[in-house]
C-alpha positions, 0 to 999 in steps of 0.5 A: 445714268451713273449720275442719275444713280449716285444721286438718289443714292445721295438723296437717300441718304440725305432724307434718312440722315445717315452719319454711321459711314458702316451703314452707308458701306453696308448699304452700297455693298449689299445694293451691288451684290443684289444686282448682280445676282439679279442678273445671274439670276435671271441668265441661269434661269434661261440656261438651265430651262434651255437645258431642261427642255434640251435633255426632255428631246434628247432621253426622248430620242433615246427610248423611243430609239431604244423600243426600236432597237429592241423591237426591231431585235425581237421581230430578228429573233422570229425571222430565224424561228419562221426560217428553222421552220421553213428548213426543216419543212423544205429538208422533209420528204414527205409532208406530214412525217412523225419526224417532222412534226417532232421537230417543229413540236420541239421548236414550238416548245422552246418559246413561250411567245410562239402559239402555233404554226401551221401549213396550207394551201395556197387553196386554203388547205390545211396540210400540217400543223402544231398543235394539232387541234380541230380547225374552226369551220368558217374563218375565211382562210384566204381571207384574212390578211396575212393568207392574202399578204402570202401570196401576192408577196411570195418569198415574202415574210410577212407581219400582220396588225395583232388579231384574234387567232380564229384558226382552231377552237377554244383558242383565242389568243391575240396574235401577231401572224407571220406566214410566207408563200414558199414552194414544197415537192409533193409527188414530184411535182413543185407546189405552192404553200404557204406557212404561218407562226402565230407570235403571242402579242403579250410578249409585245405589249408587256415590251412596250407598257414598260416604258415610261417618258416623264409621269403622263408619257407614254409610247404606241406603235402605228401602222405605218400603211393604213394608221391603224394603231396597232398598239395602244396603252389606252386601247379601251379609250381609243376604242370607246371615242375618248381619247385622240391621237392625231396618227394623220400628222404622223405618218407624215414622220419617220422620223424625229420630233415635234410638239402637237397640240391637237387637243390643247394640250402640247406633248412632245411626239417622238417616232422612229419607225422600223423599217422590216415590217413598217411600223411607227415607235412613236413616244407622247410625252407632255411639256407640261412636266417640264414647266413644271421642271422651270417652276422648279429651278426657278424656285429654286433661283429664287430661294436661292437668291434669298439666301444668298440676300441674308449672306450677304447682309451679314457679311456686309456688315462684318466687313462695313463693321471691319472697315469702319471700325480704325475710325473708331479708335481714331475718334475714341483715341481722340477723345482720351487725348481730350481727357489728358490720356497722352499715352495712347497709340493708334496701330497703323495699317494701309496707306490710307486716310484713316491710316494718314489721320492716325499717323499724324495722329500718333506723330502728335502724341510720341512723336520718337515712338511712333518712329521706334514703333513704325520701323518694326511694323514696315520689317514685319510688313515687309516680311509678312508681304513676301511669305504671303507673295509667296503663298498668293503665287496660284494662278486662275487657269486651274480654276477657269478649267474646273469651270469651263469641265463643270459646264461641260458635264452639265450640258452632257447631263452628269449631274453627280459629277458636277455635283462632287466637282463643284463640292470638291472645289468650294472644299479646296479653296474654303481650306485656300482661304483658311479665313487669312491663316497662314497656318494649319493642321495637317489634315486639314493640308491633306484634306486639301490636297484630297479635294484638289485630286478628286478634282482633277481625277474628274477632269484626266478621266480617272487617267490615275489612281491615289492614295493618302495614308497618315499615322494619327498622332501627326494629324493634329501637328501644324504646317503651312498651308498649301504645300502638298498641292502644288507639288502633287501638280508637279506630280500631275502635268509633269510626271503622269500626265503625258504617260501611256500607262495609268498613274499613280499618286501616293501621298504619306505623312508621318513623324521621322528624326523628329521632325514631322514627314510629308511624302509625294509620290508617283510613278510619272516619267522622273526628272532628268538628272540635268534639271534636278538640281535646277529645281530648288534653285528656281532656275528649272521653270515651266509654264503649267501648274497653278503658278506656285512651284515647288521653289516657293513651297521650298523658300516659305518652309525655310522662312518660316522654320530655318534652313534646317527644313525643307524640301528633299527631292528624288527621282529616276528616270520612267519609274517616278519621283519622291518629294519629302516636305520636312518641318517641325513637330509643332501642335494646334496651341503652338504658334507659329511666326516667321523667321 
């Protein structure tokens, strides 16, 4: 297959008669990047789609669970009110009496959702009740469901289905009746009675109506025993036969979720049963909203792919121009030699074919000058390589751990933390790269370590706090990049991570004794005295951190600015550590060359 792709690629080049190496590099880089981006985009789309669907299932279950909890809490409160009324009646000597009526009236007025309370004989005769209004005739009291439940299951609190309260004249409120069969002492003899308390169903209606599952989803209540719909936000459409709920299937579940397609529309059904009254809370959400989310994700990835394609074309063009530039320079120099200009020298960079050609060309033009320039270039390249090796020793574990934390937070739905960590990570590496520059401003170095602290603070779940302060005049001074982050990393891994209490890191920048002073202080475990002297010499080593150790930072500063500058470490066990960084005062316009 690789041979086939190679023949296809060179066939295109031959067909277009391409003679520019810059064009070949650009096309090659672009095709490879597009292929990788397409694969990554498909993987991300599938992952995000699955996550969106799982989050919807989980969200619905949590909402229905919360509704069930709120309803159960409310009903327990009503149970306590009913128990209080029952105790007051049992404690009363004669029924009714003035003191008992005052107590019952106080209970009735204490809550707006209490409509009425009444005490009946087992034959349906009113003993006492509130409000003190005239009873309606022909109510068939003993045939009503709440009365029968109390007689059939004495000493058990029953909840009726919502119904119109028809006991009192002039009152037609929508209520749920609580009832229980009790035993009274009347005239020294025990007598059966029925205690009833009516709850205004409006309170429950408001509780359920506030629940939304997506843009079109809703919650309705089903009676487990008879299969009747107790509450539905579209009750009128149910009664008119314009809306249908598959209650038969819902009755088969005590809890859990399933997908229903009764009306030709996929709906996610989530069920939770309130055990003490046998009501089922059923959440309904529409799967097309999840599909819409998937479309939005697909659209976003498509636009992202397009933006990346444009960016890749620009980068590929720039990189190919940089790569082909030495070849163009060599061609231009040869043309000048053809015209008789021998006072010319081509800078040699690298050991590739172009570099070898340039070196031979320079030998042909001026062998002695080439030897002299070659020695200078080799010495500068050696010093530059030493600095780059010290600067580039960044362990990939930090990037891996950060991305791993991002994946876990995305799976947990912590979208704000994901955005914060990715934003800080991008700023962190942007300053780390700094377009290849070794020297940056103090302001950029402080911003770099601030983004690092934001990432670590999220990863360590706010185990420590930090503060960064700087004098205004020092912000424009220049410094080597990546000198504060290794010090902060050491403070976290070796000073704060093992602490039981909350850690604190303080970073300050100022000018002292004619030098720039950068200081990193922590309240960690401190450094043992026998190891303190070994740190700057490099004898104390650790597998933790980025790999850019304290010794490397110290050596980079001394190689760049001289032996008068570097690190100064002070530490006391159980109190903390202070690391001072001394560098010269250099403003932005100054050029810094290695010593």
